[in-house]
C-alpha positions in Angstrom: 0.0 0.0 0.0 1.1 3.5 -0.7 2.6 5.2 2.4 4.0 8.4 0.9 3.5 10.2 -2.4 5.7 13.1 -3.4 5.0 15.3 -6.5 7.7 17.7 -7.6 6.3 20.4 -9.9 9.7 21.8 -10.6 10.6 25.4 -11.5 11.8 25.9 -7.8 8.3 25.2 -6.5 8.1 23.2 -3.2 7.3 19.5 -3.5 3.8 18.3 -2.6 4.0 15.5 -0.1 1.0 13.3 0.7 1.0 10.7 3.4 -1.5 7.8 3.9 -2.7 5.9 6.9 -5.0 2.9 6.8 -7.7 1.2 8.9 -6.3 0.3 12.4 -8.0 -3.1 12.2 -6.5 -3.7 8.8 -9.9 -3.8 7.1 -9.6 -2.9 3.4 -11.4 -2.9 0.1 -10.6 -6.6 -0.4 -12.5 -7.6 2.7 -9.8 -8.5 5.1 -11.2 -9.4 8.5 -14.8 -9.7 7.1 -15.0 -13.5 7.6 -15.8 -14.0 3.9 -14.2 -17.0 2.2 -12.5 -15.8 -0.9 -14.2 -17.0 -4.1 -12.3 -16.6 -7.3 -15.3 -16.1 -9.6 -14.5 -12.6 -10.9 -17.1 -11.0 -8.6 -16.4 -8.6 -5.8 -16.1 -10.7 -2.6 -16.7 -7.8 -0.3 -20.3 -7.6 -1.5 -20.8 -10.8 0.5 -19.6 -9.3 3.7 -21.7 -8.7 6.8 -23.7 -5.5 6.8 -21.6 -3.5 9.3 -18.3 -4.0 7.5 -16.4 -0.8 6.6 -12.9 0.2 5.9 -11.1 3.6 6.0 -8.2 5.6 4.7 -6.6 8.8 5.9 -4.9 11.2 3.5 -2.5 13.7 5.1 -1.1 16.7 3.2 2.3 17.3 4.7 4.5 20.4 4.7 8.0 19.1 4.6 9.6 22.5 5.3 8.0 22.8 8.8 7.6 19.0 9.1 3.9 19.3 10.0 0.6 18.3 8.6 -1.4 20.9 6.7 -4.7 19.0 6.5 -6.0 15.5 7.3 -8.8 13.8 5.4 -10.4 10.6 6.7 -12.7 8.6 4.4 -14.9 5.7 5.4 -16.4 3.2 2.9 -19.0 0.5 3.4 -19.1 -3.0 2.0 -20.3 -1.8 -1.4 -17.3 0.6 -1.6 -19.6 3.6 -1.2 -18.2 6.7 0.6 -20.2 7.1 3.8 -18.1 9.6 5.7 -15.5 12.2 4.8 -14.1 14.4 7.5 -11.4 17.0 6.9 -9.4 18.8 9.5 -7.6 21.9 8.2 -4.7 22.9 10.4 -4.4 26.6 10.9 -1.1 28.5 10.7 -2.6 31.1 13.0 -2.7 29.8 16.6 -5.3 32.4 17.5 -7.8 31.0 15.0 -7.5 27.3 15.5 -8.1 24.4 13.2 -11.3 24.0 11.2 -13.4 20.8 10.7 -15.6 19.8 7.8 -17.6 16.6 7.7 -19.8 15.0 5.0 -22.1 12.1 6.0 -23.8 10.2 3.2 -26.7 7.8 3.8 -27.7 5.3 1.1 -30.8 3.3 0.3 -29.1 0.2 1.6 -31.1 -2.3 3.7 -28.5 -3.7 6.2 -29.8 -7.2 6.5 -30.2 -7.9 2.8 -27.6 -9.1 0.3 -26.8 -7.0 -2.7 -29.0 -9.0 -5.0 -32.0 -8.3 -2.7 -31.4 -4.5 -2.5 -33.5 -2.0 -4.3 -32.2 -1.0 -7.8 -31.3 2.4 -6.5 -29.5 1.3 -3.3 -26.2 2.8 -4.4 -27.7 6.3 -4.7 -27.5 8.7 -1.8 -30.6 9.1 0.4 -29.2 12.1 2.2 -26.0 14.1 2.3 -25.2 16.1 5.4 -22.4 18.6 5.5 -21.1 20.1 8.8 -18.7 22.9 9.4 -17.2 23.9 12.8 -14.1 24.6 14.7 -12.0 21.4 15.3 -11.8 22.0 19.1 -15.5 22.5 19.8 -18.8 21.1 18.7 -20.7 24.5 18.7 -21.3 26.7 17.0 -21.7 24.7 13.8 -23.3 25.0 10.4 -25.2 22.0 9.1 -26.7 21.5 5.6 -28.7 18.4 4.5 -29.9 17.5 1.0 -32.4 14.6 0.8 -33.3 12.7 -2.4 -35.6 10.0 -3.6 -35.5 7.9 -6.9 -37.5 5.6 -9.0 -36.5 2.0 -9.8 -34.7 3.3 -12.9 -32.4 5.6 -10.9 -34.2 8.7 -12.0 -34.4 11.5 -9.5 -37.9 12.0 -8.1 -37.5 14.5 -5.3 -34.7 16.6 -3.9 -35.1 18.7 -0.8 -32.3 21.2 -0.7 -30.6 22.6 2.3 -32.5 25.9 1.9 -35.8 24.1 2.1 -36.6 24.3 -1.7 -38.1 21.1 -3.0 -37.5 19.9 -6.6 -39.9 17.3 -7.9 -39.3 15.5 -11.2 -41.7 13.3 -13.2 -40.7 11.0 -16.0 -42.4 9.7 -19.1 -43.1 6.0 -19.3 -40.9 4.0 -21.7 -44.1 3.3 -23.7 -44.5 7.1 -24.3 -47.6 9.3 -23.6 -50.2 11.1 -25.6 -52.4 14.1 -24.7 -56.2 14.0 -24.8 -56.2 14.8 -28.6 -53.9 11.8 -29.3 -50.8 13.9 -30.0 -47.5 12.5 -28.7 -46.1 14.3 -25.7 -43.3 11.8 -25.8 -43.1 8.8 -28.2 -42.1 5.4 -26.9 -38.4 5.3 -26.0 -36.5 3.5 -28.9 -34.3 1.6 -26.4 -37.1 0.9 -23.9 -35.6 3.2 -21.1 -37.5 5.4 -18.7 -35.2 8.5 -19.0 -37.2 11.4 -20.6 -38.1 14.1 -18.1 -41.8 15.0 -18.2 -41.9 17.9 -15.7 -39.8 19.5 -13.0 -41.5 21.4 -10.2 -39.7 23.8 -7.9 -41.6 24.4 -4.6 -40.3 27.2 -2.4 -39.4 26.8 1.2 -41.8 28.0 3.8 -41.0 31.6 5.0 -42.3 34.2 7.4 -41.7 36.8 4.7 -44.2 35.7 2.1 -44.4 32.8 -0.3 -42.5 32.6 -3.6 -44.4 31.1 -6.5 -44.3 27.4 -7.3 -42.8 26.9 -10.8 -43.1 24.0 -13.1 -41.3 23.2 -16.4 -43.0 20.7 -18.7 -41.2 18.9 -21.5 -42.3 17.4 -24.8 -40.3 15.3 -27.2 -40.4 14.4 -30.8 -39.2 11.3 -32.7 -36.7 11.8 -35.5 -35.1 9.3 -38.0 -31.7 8.1 -37.2 -28.7 8.0 -39.5 -29.1 5.9 -42.5 -29.4 2.3 -41.4 -30.1 3.0 -37.8 -33.3 3.4 -35.7 -35.1 6.6 -34.6 -34.2 8.8 -31.7 -36.0 11.2 -29.4 -35.2 14.9 -29.0 -36.7 17.7 -26.9 -39.2 19.6 -28.9 -40.4 22.2 -26.4 -40.3 23.2 -22.8 -42.8 25.4 -21.0 -42.3 27.2 -17.7 -45.5 28.0 -15.8 -46.6 29.2 -12.4 -48.6 26.7 -10.4 -51.5 27.2 -8.0 -53.1 24.3 -6.3 -51.3 21.9 -8.6 -52.5 23.5 -11.8 -50.5 25.6 -14.3 -52.3 29.0 -14.3 -49.8 31.3 -15.9 -47.4 30.5 -18.8 -44.1 32.4 -18.2 -41.9 31.1 -21.0 -41.9 28.6 -23.8 -38.9 27.4 -25.7 -39.2 25.4 -29.0 -36.4 23.5 -30.5 -35.9 22.5 -34.2 -33.2 20.2 -35.5 -31.4 19.5 -38.8 -32.8 16.3 -40.1 -30.4 14.9 -42.7 -29.8 11.2 -42.1 -27.4 11.0 -45.0 -25.2 13.7 -43.5 -23.8 12.4 -40.2 -21.7 15.6 -39.6 -24.9 17.7 -39.2 -27.8 15.3 -38.6 -29.4 16.0 -35.2 -27.7 19.4 -34.6 -30.0 22.1 -33.4 -31.1 24.5 -36.1 -33.4 26.9 -34.4 -34.6 27.9 -30.9 -37.7 30.0 -30.5 -38.5 31.8 -27.2 -41.8 33.5 -26.2 -42.8 35.0 -22.9 -46.2 34.9 -21.2 -47.7 33.2 -24.3 -47.5 36.3 -26.4 -46.4 35.8 -30.0 -45.1 39.4 -30.2 -42.3 38.5 -27.7 -40.8 35.9 -30.0 -37.0 35.8 -30.0 -35.4 33.5 -32.5 -31.9 32.0 -32.5 -30.8 30.3 -35.8 -27.8 28.1 -36.0 -25.6 27.2 -39.0 -22.6 24.8 -39.2 -19.7 24.1 -41.5 -16.6 22.0 -41.3 -13.5 23.9 -42.1 -9.9 24.3 -41.0 -8.7 26.8 -38.4 -6.7 29.6 -39.9 -4.0 29.6 -37.3 -3.6 25.9 -36.2 -4.8 24.2 -39.4 -6.9 21.8 -37.3 -10.2 20.7 -38.7 -13.0 22.5 -36.8 -16.8 22.8 -36.7 -17.6 26.4 -37.2 -21.0 27.2 -35.5 -22.7 30.5 -36.3 -25.7 31.6 -34.4 -27.9 34.6 -35.2 -30.1 36.0 -32.5 -33.1 37.9 -33.8 -34.9 40.1 -31.3 -38.6 40.3 -30.8 -38.5 43.9 -32.0 -36.5 43.1 -35.2 -37.8 44.9 -38.3 -35.3 44.3 -41.1 -37.9 45.3 -43.7 -37.9 48.8 -42.4 -34.2 48.9 -42.0 -34.3 48.4 -38.2 -32.7 45.0 -37.7 -32.3 43.9 -34.0 -29.9 41.1 -34.6 -26.7 39.7 -33.1 -24.3 37.2 -34.8 -21.6 35.3 -33.0 -19.5 32.4 -34.1 -17.2 29.7 -32.6 -14.8 27.2 -34.0 -14.3 24.0 -32.1 -11.8 21.3 -32.8 -13.3 18.1 -34.3 -10.7 16.1 -32.5 -10.8 17.5 -29.0 -13.8 19.8 -28.8 -11.6 22.7 -27.7 -12.8 26.2 -28.7 -10.1 27.6 -30.9 -11.8 30.8 -32.0 -14.7 32.9 -30.8 -16.1 35.9 -32.6 -18.8 38.2 -31.4 -21.2 40.6 -33.2 -18.6 43.4 -33.1 -16.2 41.3 -35.1 -14.0 41.0 -32.0 -12.1 37.7 -32.2 -10.3 35.7 -29.6 -8.1 32.8 -30.6 -7.1 30.2 -28.1 -4.2 27.7 -27.9 -4.4 24.5 -25.8 -1.9 22.1 -24.6 -2.2 18.3 -24.9 -4.3 18.2 -21.8 -6.8 20.6 -23.2 -5.8 23.5 -21.0 -5.7 27.0 -22.4 -2.1 28.2 -22.5 -2.4 31.2 -24.8 -5.1 33.7 -25.9 -4.9 36.2 -28.7 -7.3 39.1 -29.0 -7.7 40.5 -32.5 -5.3 37.8 -33.9 -5.6 39.1 -37.5 -4.7 42.7 -36.6 -1.2 44.0 -36.6 -2.2 47.2 -34.8 -4.5 45.9 -32.0 -3.4 42.3 -31.4 -3.0 41.4 -27.7 -1.5 38.2 -26.4 -1.9 36.6 -23.0 -0.2 33.4 -21.9 
């Protein structure tokens, strides 16, 4: 097992030393001390351990110059290798302030007396996550935040009660799809038979003595489109509507967003890309704002790399090009087809920023107005 790890960044920077300590009972991820007889069947033997088995590691960030620990992080795992506890003590360099302590407790939907095969399908998802902050030498005062979640049998999030009391409730379409009262598809049947298409998301505010914020719900509809030549169909979001809810009913439409796509099964470079987004407010057509997208594959002028150049034109609701009063904005980006890195961005004022990345995808250089000899600016 690793006892010490030292990383030397070079360039006269101090080395980063990390030390490790392990479970005092010698429990580990292989199940030592669990009483389980090893079975060489390719499966994880620890999954057959008793319900209370757990193992832990401690990671210590060490300052070699003063020969002292900077921080200490202890992590505890259960028999399914899920992180149940992480506590970090940050040692202060100021003796008047003292050390700080941060703890994260994670509870899962695991039934202690059942084997893994008998658990619920979502047993490895967190039931609640509690974070605690305090001084290391005292238990009070402290700050505690808890987030609680529930799921369906497919692992989809159903409810999430945030630390601030706001509740997010999600509803999902059945794999067989769903139609409205007129027989129109809200969501066609999932081509692969999964329950994964979000039907609605409701945000319910926390109770307050200072009035009540509105309950908001976003509803989603999907459309079926042909796949690439020789493949099956696929589903894509067709529209989403945000509305204010009263007594469980949508009473006021606040915003609607419609999505249109490029349907060209014979052109895999463009098929399925979004072509247009239309936004309206409060159900009023005169508020329509349109964003149109166009694409082309070309080579970047500076690096020579093959890129996808995406141009989007935003057309305001008050646009009137016929009368010579266009309210439009055009921006463009070039992204590497190989890495996805943005190599060039260009706004509606023709201001360009060219970026250079290293092999890890990190930006190492930016050039503003790269084509100008007079205004070019370079930052590394």
